[in-house]
Every structure is written in structure tokens, then in C-alpha cells.
DODRENPA-64408 format. One line per field, with one value per residue: x, y, z of N, C-alpha, C in turn; residue number from 1; residue in three letters. Coordinates in Angstrom, 3 decimals, decimal comma. Layout:
! DODRENPA-64408
n_xx X  ...;
n_yy Y  ...;
n_zz Z  ...;
ca_xx X  ...;
ca_yy Y  ...;
ca_zz Z  ...;
c_xx X  ...;
c_yy Y  ...;
c_zz Z  ...;
num NUM  ...;
residuo ALA  ...;
***
This chain:
! DODRENPA-64408
n_xx -15,629  -13,291  -10,723  -8,081  -4,959  -1,804  1,474  4,738  8,248  11,030  14,498  17,718  21,099  24,567  28,161  30,511  33,949  37,380  40,599  40,702  39,561  36,670  34,609  32,101  28,838  25,758  22,365  19,247  15,855  12,615  9,134  6,888  3,825  0,677  -2,379  -5,258  -6,947  -6,561  -4,456  -3,170  -1,426  0,965  1,756  2,302  4,316  6,325  7,030  8,309  10,316  11,861  12,728  14,291  16,264  17,472  18,623  20,399  22,131  23,203  24,545  26,343  27,938  28,538  28,851  30,548  32,823  33,592  34,210  36,399  38,277  38,528  39,562  42,051  43,286  43,361  45,114  47,433  47,948  47,833  45,639  42,668  40,306  36,866  34,292  31,938  28,349  25,119  21,670  18,226  15,012  11,572  8,184  4,786  2,398  -0,356  -3,088  -5,876  -9,414  -9,233  -7,024  -3,621  -0,696  2,738  5,961  9,413  12,851  15,973  19,347  22,734  26,153  29,242  31,639  31,909  31,068  28,439  25,720  23,661  20,255  17,133  13,621  10,792  7,453  4,440  1,001  -1,663  -4,478  -4,954  -6,191  -6,486  -4,092  -3,694  -1,935  -2,194  -2,429  -1,966  -3,960  -6,027  -7,516  -9,211  -11,812  -11,272  -8,603  -8,315  -7,471  -4,754  -4,239  -5,167  -3,402  -0,917  -1,449  -1,763  0,778  2,434  1,362  2,160  4,952  5,347  5,000  7,416  9,613  12,365  13,479  13,719  14,909  15,550  14,311  12,071  9,468  9,652  11,189  9,508  7,482  9,114  10,158  8,018  6,403  4,011  4,081  5,205  3,852  1,966  -0,489  -1,989  -3,667  -4,926  -4,662  -3,272  0,206  2,679  5,864  9,245  12,294  15,448  17,318  16,111  14,186  14,924  17,613  20,100  20,052  17,412  16,320  14,052  11,609  8,258  4,701  1,570  -1,602  -4,809  -7,605  -10,154  -9,892  -10,256  -12,888  -15,683  -14,130  -12,789  -12,645  -12,021  -12,195  -10,071  -10,715;
n_yy -12,258  -10,880  -11,470  -13,890  -12,973  -12,876  -13,801  -13,558  -14,447  -12,271  -11,644  -10,438  -10,706  -10,867  -10,936  -9,393  -8,614  -8,228  -7,514  -9,961  -11,678  -13,014  -11,015  -10,807  -12,200  -11,616  -12,119  -11,635  -11,943  -10,986  -9,893  -9,903  -8,554  -9,377  -8,150  -9,039  -7,255  -4,836  -2,019  -1,945  -3,906  -3,335  -1,004  -1,910  -3,713  -2,012  -0,799  -2,941  -3,443  -1,128  -1,411  -3,744  -2,928  -0,791  -2,205  -3,768  -1,799  -0,859  -3,214  -3,703  -1,492  -0,339  -2,683  -4,123  -2,446  -2,652  -5,368  -5,508  -3,987  -5,626  -7,920  -6,964  -6,443  -9,048  -10,224  -8,816  -9,486  -12,195  -13,884  -15,925  -14,966  -14,448  -14,747  -12,173  -11,885  -11,094  -11,094  -11,485  -12,597  -13,658  -14,218  -15,276  -15,252  -14,928  -14,642  -13,810  -12,955  -10,236  -9,388  -9,176  -10,406  -9,927  -10,833  -9,968  -10,876  -9,467  -10,120  -10,179  -11,158  -10,755  -11,979  -12,704  -14,613  -15,255  -14,321  -11,385  -10,385  -8,968  -8,612  -7,578  -6,431  -6,220  -5,493  -5,574  -4,083  -5,509  -4,836  -2,159  -1,227  -0,311  0,151  -1,460  -0,497  -1,784  -0,767  -0,302  -2,601  -2,644  -1,510  0,052  1,192  -0,719  -3,197  -3,500  -4,250  -6,871  -8,049  -7,799  -9,328  -11,863  -12,298  -12,285  -14,478  -16,576  -16,372  -16,993  -19,697  -20,815  -19,382  -19,444  -19,220  -16,602  -13,229  -12,236  -9,863  -9,721  -8,661  -5,851  -5,465  -6,367  -4,395  -2,258  -2,864  -3,505  -3,053  -1,714  -1,992  -4,395  -6,941  -9,620  -11,391  -14,589  -17,729  -18,425  -16,273  -13,078  -12,571  -11,494  -10,040  -9,692  -7,764  -9,317  -10,505  -8,803  -9,397  -11,879  -14,349  -14,534  -17,073  -17,770  -16,619  -14,615  -13,657  -14,801  -14,454  -15,893  -14,547  -15,327  -14,542  -14,687  -13,903  -11,203  -10,551  -8,402  -6,212  -6,439  -5,062  -5,504  -8,625  -11,198  -13,848;
n_zz 14,366  13,732  11,369  11,455  12,916  11,515  12,325  11,380  11,040  11,014  10,326  11,345  10,814  11,722  11,570  12,678  12,041  13,075  12,139  10,816  12,638  14,109  16,002  17,115  17,273  15,858  16,150  15,394  15,833  14,917  14,983  12,170  11,388  10,152  9,259  7,985  5,518  6,758  7,393  9,798  10,712  9,406  10,704  13,321  12,705  11,785  14,170  15,567  13,759  13,987  16,647  16,435  14,607  15,931  18,028  16,595  15,597  18,013  18,843  16,688  16,711  19,410  21,089  19,424  19,360  22,046  22,107  20,354  21,783  24,035  22,832  21,936  24,397  25,361  23,529  24,133  26,801  26,869  27,458  26,890  24,353  24,395  22,205  21,574  21,932  20,640  20,838  19,839  20,543  20,118  21,302  20,818  22,874  22,990  20,825  19,813  19,581  18,778  20,227  20,807  22,071  22,451  23,421  23,798  24,014  24,676  24,456  25,653  25,507  26,939  27,422  30,097  33,089  32,635  30,450  29,834  29,938  28,854  29,183  27,293  26,644  24,695  24,312  22,066  20,310  17,518  15,042  15,015  15,712  18,278  21,179  24,205  27,578  30,922  32,589  30,818  30,743  32,894  35,173  37,367  39,549  41,462  40,749  41,146  43,807  43,801  42,017  43,390  45,708  44,573  43,465  45,770  47,117  45,471  45,599  48,282  48,338  47,619  49,054  49,352  46,879  46,286  46,959  50,361  51,160  49,511  49,414  49,607  47,311  45,269  45,242  44,594  42,053  40,445  37,394  35,398  32,686  32,226  31,363  29,867  27,885  28,450  27,834  30,252  31,955  33,085  32,653  34,718  34,851  36,092  36,092  35,316  38,033  39,874  41,896  42,581  42,587  39,912  38,727  38,718  36,524  34,566  36,686  36,666  36,944  37,026  36,909  37,253  35,104  36,229  38,862  38,989  38,609  38,383  37,922  35,586  32,491  29,808  28,652  27,949  27,289;
ca_xx -15,707  -12,013  -9,914  -6,888  -3,756  -0,663  2,770  5,851  9,556  12,079  15,792  18,912  22,269  25,849  29,351  31,579  35,313  38,464  41,904  40,492  39,011  35,278  34,476  30,735  27,752  24,474  21,258  18,045  14,576  11,553  7,887  6,156  2,422  -0,214  -3,792  -5,968  -7,928  -6,276  -3,040  -2,653  -0,292  2,173  2,158  2,931  5,558  7,318  7,485  9,287  11,454  12,698  13,356  15,329  17,368  18,204  19,438  21,497  23,091  23,898  25,464  27,382  28,821  29,033  29,357  31,693  33,976  34,023  34,820  37,720  39,146  38,770  40,451  43,389  43,821  43,649  46,329  48,564  48,215  47,939  44,519  41,764  39,221  35,578  33,499  30,734  27,098  23,933  20,542  16,856  13,997  10,236  7,126  3,416  1,645  -1,810  -3,484  -7,284  -10,416  -8,685  -5,987  -2,350  0,416  4,065  7,087  10,698  14,023  17,227  20,418  24,119  27,217  30,461  32,821  31,944  30,588  27,141  25,234  22,617  19,130  15,990  12,354  9,852  6,196  3,397  -0,304  -2,268  -5,680  -4,188  -6,831  -6,392  -2,711  -3,713  -1,170  -2,986  -1,789  -2,643  -5,163  -7,093  -8,291  -9,952  -12,724  -10,708  -7,230  -8,333  -6,827  -3,370  -4,223  -5,337  -2,144  0,115  -1,795  -1,490  2,235  2,989  0,916  2,997  6,308  5,360  5,052  8,845  10,310  13,817  13,905  13,704  15,676  14,865  13,467  11,327  8,267  10,077  11,682  8,359  6,893  10,097  10,439  6,806  6,229  2,771  4,358  5,775  2,822  1,401  -1,660  -2,011  -5,023  -5,520  -4,568  -2,164  1,538  3,477  7,262  10,157  13,621  16,470  18,060  15,454  13,559  15,431  18,961  20,231  19,724  15,954  15,890  13,057  10,468  6,945  3,584  0,273  -2,744  -5,976  -8,580  -11,345  -9,653  -10,593  -14,338  -16,297  -13,148  -12,243  -13,410  -11,730  -11,932  -9,406  -11,236;
ca_yy -10,860  -10,494  -12,516  -14,213  -12,170  -13,733  -13,281  -14,287  -14,064  -11,598  -11,805  -9,676  -11,406  -10,267  -11,504  -8,402  -9,089  -7,257  -8,121  -11,345  -12,453  -12,686  -10,411  -10,730  -12,812  -10,940  -12,929  -10,926  -12,364  -10,076  -10,256  -9,164  -8,785  -9,206  -8,065  -9,127  -6,208  -3,647  -1,629  -1,854  -4,808  -2,647  -0,055  -2,671  -4,280  -0,936  -0,645  -3,989  -3,247  -0,090  -1,998  -4,678  -2,217  -0,059  -3,177  -4,142  -0,688  -0,909  -4,355  -3,613  -0,357  -0,269  -3,986  -4,465  -1,678  -3,269  -6,660  -5,246  -3,574  -6,822  -8,795  -6,374  -6,689  -10,483  -10,472  -8,203  -10,116  -13,631  -14,696  -16,231  -14,042  -15,099  -13,992  -11,525  -12,297  -10,257  -11,806  -11,081  -13,588  -13,212  -15,214  -14,768  -16,095  -14,750  -14,071  -14,120  -11,973  -8,902  -9,098  -9,786  -10,172  -10,337  -10,400  -10,226  -10,863  -9,001  -10,681  -9,904  -11,864  -9,971  -12,704  -13,007  -15,927  -15,474  -13,171  -10,557  -10,257  -8,200  -8,941  -6,484  -6,985  -5,318  -6,077  -4,721  -4,304  -5,563  -4,272  -0,700  -0,954  0,366  -0,531  -1,427  -0,494  -2,672  -0,108  -0,388  -3,825  -2,619  -0,410  0,896  0,841  -1,749  -4,417  -3,595  -5,025  -8,284  -8,483  -7,961  -10,472  -13,091  -12,448  -12,665  -15,836  -17,511  -16,322  -17,644  -21,148  -21,161  -18,120  -19,609  -18,909  -15,149  -12,485  -12,170  -8,661  -9,762  -7,827  -4,500  -5,452  -6,492  -3,063  -1,366  -3,195  -3,758  -2,111  -2,098  -2,323  -5,743  -7,975  -10,083  -12,242  -16,002  -18,273  -18,531  -15,063  -12,153  -12,916  -10,345  -10,444  -8,741  -7,803  -10,244  -10,160  -7,727  -9,930  -13,240  -14,513  -14,666  -18,435  -17,871  -16,022  -13,548  -14,191  -14,595  -14,821  -15,978  -14,083  -15,713  -13,490  -14,759  -13,246  -9,782  -10,401  -7,291  -5,168  -6,674  -4,370  -6,255  -10,016  -11,831  -15,182;
ca_zz 13,929  13,154  10,769  12,233  12,748  11,206  12,757  10,778  11,586  10,260  10,983  10,987  11,330  11,401  12,224  12,483  12,262  13,215  11,876  10,414  13,746  14,403  17,319  17,617  16,511  16,050  15,628  15,837  15,257  15,348  14,307  11,140  11,710  9,005  9,622  6,710  5,278  7,564  7,373  11,164  10,857  8,961  11,747  14,404  12,182  11,764  15,556  15,880  12,866  14,597  17,837  15,995  13,954  16,972  18,750  15,698  15,590  19,303  18,865  15,660  16,999  20,784  21,528  18,579  19,837  23,305  21,797  19,778  22,883  24,847  22,054  21,973  25,733  25,457  22,763  24,821  28,091  26,683  27,938  25,774  24,022  24,184  21,235  22,084  21,291  20,836  20,246  20,151  20,201  20,505  21,410  20,688  23,806  22,883  19,540  19,572  20,009  18,541  21,212  20,416  22,998  21,993  24,246  23,162  24,888  24,092  25,274  25,279  26,216  26,740  27,839  31,523  33,511  31,994  29,708  30,429  29,019  29,335  28,525  27,049  26,138  24,206  24,000  21,047  19,525  16,269  13,856  15,078  16,137  19,570  22,218  25,429  28,887  31,857  33,107  29,818  30,936  34,146  35,461  38,419  39,920  42,509  40,247  41,626  45,051  43,444  41,401  44,419  46,563  43,820  43,349  47,071  47,430  44,716  46,154  49,592  48,159  47,571  49,348  49,266  45,512  46,117  47,955  51,653  51,192  48,248  49,428  49,243  45,935  44,366  45,108  43,975  40,652  39,673  36,290  34,722  31,283  32,163  31,393  28,603  28,049  28,090  27,815  31,585  32,758  32,861  33,137  35,143  34,981  36,722  35,471  35,782  39,251  40,620  43,107  42,772  42,031  38,456  38,299  38,581  35,268  34,695  37,448  36,061  37,808  36,363  37,704  36,438  34,806  37,082  40,150  38,923  38,631  37,656  37,619  34,251  31,449  28,584  29,027  26,812  26,945;
c_xx -14,429  -11,338  -8,671  -5,747  -2,590  0,626  3,859  7,175  10,412  13,386  16,819  20,094  23,536  26,967  30,530  32,954  36,272  39,780  41,776  39,894  37,569  35,150  33,118  29,798  26,452  23,390  19,955  16,835  13,489  10,307  7,477  4,694  1,559  -1,654  -4,590  -7,026  -7,700  -4,792  -2,400  -1,437  1,015  2,684  2,856  4,264  6,671  7,887  8,563  10,514  12,411  13,431  14,527  16,530  18,161  19,117  20,630  22,569  23,893  24,943  26,634  28,334  29,402  29,606  30,581  32,950  34,507  34,742  36,226  38,708  39,510  39,743  41,887  44,058  44,205  44,929  47,567  48,956  48,191  46,828  43,516  40,677  37,957  34,706  32,231  29,509  25,999  22,768  19,210  15,925  12,631  9,296  5,778  2,526  0,130  -2,133  -4,909  -8,161  -9,915  -7,776  -4,732  -1,284  1,699  5,074  8,380  11,820  15,233  18,362  21,782  25,045  28,523  31,677  32,907  31,438  29,250  26,720  24,202  21,470  17,973  14,762  11,488  8,582  5,264  2,117  -1,078  -3,728  -5,187  -4,857  -6,964  -4,980  -2,676  -2,933  -1,897  -2,091  -2,555  -3,956  -6,321  -8,008  -9,269  -10,813  -12,193  -9,315  -7,167  -7,670  -5,417  -3,277  -4,339  -4,045  -1,084  -0,189  -1,465  0,012  2,830  2,578  1,777  4,427  6,381  5,309  6,492  9,688  11,825  14,359  14,036  14,596  14,853  13,921  12,598  10,114  8,599  10,477  10,544  7,714  7,830  10,217  9,193  6,613  5,008  2,965  4,807  4,701  2,530  0,257  -1,337  -3,449  -5,693  -5,437  -3,446  -0,870  2,258  4,918  8,102  11,523  14,525  17,171  17,412  14,838  14,068  16,826  18,944  19,763  18,221  15,456  14,950  11,854  9,141  5,855  2,289  -0,817  -4,000  -6,975  -9,738  -11,143  -10,137  -12,098  -14,826  -15,331  -12,651  -13,160  -13,235  -11,371  -11,313  -9,990  -12,743;
c_yy -10,432  -11,702  -12,738  -13,255  -13,130  -13,048  -14,160  -13,700  -13,343  -11,730  -10,817  -10,407  -10,672  -10,939  -10,551  -8,961  -7,918  -7,995  -9,614  -12,241  -12,026  -12,215  -10,675  -11,489  -12,101  -11,785  -12,377  -11,462  -11,448  -10,302  -9,304  -9,545  -8,455  -9,228  -7,974  -8,032  -4,937  -3,316  -1,621  -2,750  -4,162  -1,689  -0,771  -3,251  -3,243  -0,710  -1,672  -3,908  -2,210  -0,634  -2,890  -3,939  -1,359  -1,001  -3,618  -3,046  -0,669  -2,027  -4,148  -2,442  -0,456  -1,599  -4,402  -3,734  -2,254  -4,588  -6,481  -4,860  -4,761  -7,759  -8,274  -6,614  -8,154  -10,833  -9,964  -8,990  -11,640  -14,466  -14,893  -15,168  -14,846  -14,196  -13,421  -12,023  -11,286  -10,934  -11,217  -12,185  -13,049  -14,407  -14,516  -15,618  -15,979  -14,051  -14,514  -12,969  -10,531  -8,444  -9,869  -9,404  -10,725  -9,912  -10,759  -10,065  -10,385  -9,425  -10,274  -10,776  -11,159  -10,638  -13,057  -14,402  -16,265  -14,192  -12,379  -10,459  -9,546  -8,570  -7,689  -7,093  -5,874  -6,115  -5,074  -5,080  -4,335  -4,919  -2,751  -0,258  -0,136  -0,466  -0,357  -1,382  -1,440  -2,057  -0,147  -1,588  -3,734  -1,373  0,531  0,394  -0,226  -3,046  -4,589  -4,422  -6,517  -8,839  -8,734  -9,144  -11,786  -13,344  -12,919  -14,083  -16,869  -17,524  -17,110  -19,167  -21,646  -19,919  -18,224  -19,290  -17,404  -14,495  -12,346  -10,973  -8,566  -8,836  -6,395  -4,433  -5,611  -5,128  -2,119  -1,598  -3,509  -2,647  -2,563  -2,385  -3,771  -6,811  -8,429  -11,041  -13,687  -16,491  -18,199  -17,258  -14,146  -12,776  -11,615  -10,815  -9,303  -8,841  -8,852  -9,672  -9,023  -8,226  -11,329  -13,346  -14,746  -16,028  -18,620  -17,312  -14,851  -14,109  -13,819  -15,116  -14,786  -15,529  -14,339  -14,575  -13,496  -14,104  -11,800  -9,519  -9,247  -6,153  -5,258  -6,063  -5,039  -7,667  -10,747  -13,178  -15,237;
c_zz 13,215  12,519  11,625  11,901  12,531  11,639  12,157  11,271  10,556  11,037  10,454  11,622  10,925  12,167  12,020  12,856  12,429  13,039  11,574  11,478  14,002  15,841  17,961  16,687  16,869  15,395  16,201  15,089  15,799  14,494  13,185  11,296  10,495  9,509  8,323  6,605  6,061  7,477  8,754  11,376  10,445  10,028  12,898  13,947  12,145  13,159  15,885  14,977  13,445  15,821  17,429  15,409  14,939  17,746  17,894  15,666  16,888  19,311  17,911  15,890  18,410  21,260  20,720  19,054  21,147  23,051  21,237  20,877  23,762  24,142  22,078  23,326  25,901  24,710  23,503  26,070  28,036  27,286  26,801  25,593  23,760  23,309  21,874  21,307  21,603  20,131  20,659  19,670  20,628  20,593  21,270  21,599  23,687  21,572  19,231  20,055  19,884  19,675  20,817  21,429  22,389  23,054  23,529  24,182  24,096  25,012  24,734  26,116  25,892  27,370  29,308  31,824  32,874  31,292  30,498  29,433  29,693  28,514  28,419  26,447  25,676  23,999  23,158  20,788  18,081  15,062  13,912  15,443  17,424  20,577  23,547  26,662  29,800  32,331  32,111  30,037  32,107  34,298  36,532  38,769  41,008  42,050  40,803  42,908  44,769  42,858  42,468  45,335  45,864  43,702  44,674  47,461  46,708  45,242  47,456  49,501  48,129  47,856  49,233  47,873  45,262  47,168  49,238  51,742  49,938  48,248  49,020  47,776  44,921  44,152  44,350  42,471  39,824  38,647  35,495  33,238  31,127  32,360  29,973  28,908  27,718  28,210  29,184  32,411  32,318  33,382  33,464  35,343  35,536  36,060  36,110  37,010  40,051  41,924  43,442  42,171  40,521  37,965  38,097  37,255  35,511  35,452  36,793  36,991  37,002  37,330  36,872  36,268  35,798  38,446  40,159  38,888  37,779  37,354  36,176  33,191  30,090  29,008  27,839  26,401  27,178;
num 1  2  3  4  5  6  7  8  9  10  11  12  13  14  15  16  17  18  19  20  21  22  23  24  25  26  27  28  29  30  31  32  33  34  35  36  37  38  39  40  41  42  43  44  45  46  47  48  49  50  51  52  53  54  55  56  57  58  59  60  61  62  63  64  65  66  67  68  69  70  71  72  73  74  75  76  77  78  79  80  81  82  83  84  85  86  87  88  89  90  91  92  93  94  95  96  97  98  99  100  101  102  103  104  105  106  107  108  109  110  111  112  113  114  115  116  117  118  119  120  121  122  123  124  125  126  127  128  129  130  131  132  133  134  135  136  137  138  139  140  141  142  143  144  145  146  147  148  149  150  151  152  153  154  155  156  157  158  159  160  161  162  163  164  165  166  167  168  169  170  171  172  173  174  175  176  177  178  179  180  181  182  183  184  185  186  187  188  189  190  191  192  193  194  195  196  197  198  199  200  201  202  203  204  205  206  207  208  209  210  211  212  213  214  215  216  217  218  219  220  221;
residuo MET  TYR  ASP  ALA  VAL  THR  VAL  THR  LYS  ARG  GLN  ILE  LYS  GLY  THR  PRO  GLN  TYR  SER  GLY  LYS  GLN  MET  LEU  THR  ILE  ASP  ILE  ALA  TYR  PRO  ARG  ILE  ILE  THR  LYS  GLY  SER  PRO  ALA  GLY  GLN  LEU  MET  SER  VAL  CYS  TYR  ASP  HIS  ILE  ALA  ARG  ARG  PHE  TYR  VAL  TYR  ALA  SER  ARG  GLN  LEU  PHE  ALA  GLN  ALA  VAL  GLN  ASN  TRP  LYS  GLU  ALA  GLN  LYS  LYS  GLY  TYR  PRO  PHE  HIS  GLU  TYR  GLN  ALA  GLY  MET  THR  TYR  GLU  VAL  PRO  PHE  ASN  GLN  LYS  ASN  LEU  LEU  SER  ILE  TYR  TYR  ASP  GLN  SER  THR  TYR  THR  GLY  GLY  ALA  HIS  GLY  ASN  TRP  ALA  ARG  HIS  ALA  ASN  THR  TRP  ARG  PRO  PHE  SER  ALA  GLN  ARG  LEU  SER  LEU  SER  ASN  PHE  PHE  ASN  SER  SER  ALA  TYR  ARG  ASN  ILE  VAL  PHE  ARG  ALA  ILE  PHE  ALA  GLN  ILE  GLN  GLN  ASN  PRO  GLU  ASN  TYR  PHE  GLU  ASP  TYR  GLN  GLN  LYS  VAL  PHE  GLU  HIS  PHE  ASP  GLU  ARG  ASN  PHE  TYR  LEU  LYS  GLU  LYS  GLY  PHE  ILE  PHE  PHE  PHE  PRO  LEU  TYR  SER  ILE  ALA  PRO  TYR  VAL  SER  GLY  VAL  PRO  GLU  PHE  LEU  VAL  PRO  TYR  GLU  LEU  PHE  GLY  ASP  LEU  LEU  LYS  ILE  CYS  PRO  VAL;
***
């Protein structure tokens, strides 16, 4: 019924300097979406263009100013300066049946032991540029119980990889915006260091579509 949706990469790069020294590397990749025969792709592309450019402004102004201050302190006190970094990457885990899922990661490194990063996701009806919420996929709110049961079942397979009070933290940090589609089911993810140590990265949980049965109003596969 629908022609394929094409997603191509756009980039913004920068290497701001101060006093002849590179302070920061900026490398931002973000999606351009083409929907054949429909202007909807342009609307979605504008959304990601704004996200990328806001992140670039943040990096080139706020992070750059922090890097300059850090460099000055390093020069004064004689310790090494570690160049700052800001990056953005994206993935397209699902693109079929007039459903398009894209997630993107924004990362920063400010000279410490490790960097910081955050994941965001959007799921679209690409030929109308309608952004879908999780509730749009279901007939009732009963889906939440299924999601939590599936998440806890997976955590209990390796509980040592999570904080001891993971149950409380799962309820506290669960955000219905933090999902995307894959071939076999919904992927739900949690912020870095919210329910598990930093080394675990962004915790993700696959919840198969078939678990929802008749609750599923929009079936991706």
C-alpha cells in the first residue's frame, strides 16, 4: 500500500578552537526522511534538523565555554587538558507497514573518567508525519501490566546486573516515550544509570508483540 520510506544521513561537524588549541570535537549525525509522493518526510526531517541544530548550539556555546575554562585551569595548574567531545548518532530499527521507528543518542565527554549520553526515540506514521505514543498501539491501558511483568522477568534472569532496589527504580524511571519498534516486539529502554550501573549502558527490554494479544490495536508485523 505504501512505498518504501527512505532515510539518509545528514551531518554537522565542528572543531572549535581557543588560542590555537582545539577545545572540542562536534560530530552530529541525524536522519533525513523521504516519503515518496508525500510531503510528510519533510515535516519529520525538519523535526530532526531542529534537534540536531539545538544540540550543536549547546555544544558550540555551553560546552565550548566549559572546555575553555577547563583548559585555562589546566594551563594554570599544570595538569593535562582532555579535549571535550559532543556527538549524536541515530538508528532506524523499524521501517515497514507505514511505521517508522528512529532512536538517537546524544553524548558528551567533558574530560572525566567517562562520558555521558542519553537515548531518545520516536515512532511515526511516516506518510502522515503522525508521531505515535505508546498508548496509540493499544485498546486499553492494560498493556502496562504486561510490559512491567516482561521487564521484571528479564531482570530476574540476571539480577546482579541491576541495582538492588530495581523494582522501585523501574516504576520510578519508566517513561512511555522511551520505546521503539523492532521486528519481534517493542523495545523499552531506561536512562543511563537509572536502574543499573553505568557499565550496563542504557538498559533495554524486548517485549514481544504476541504477549499483548487482543490488546494490540496497531500490529507492526
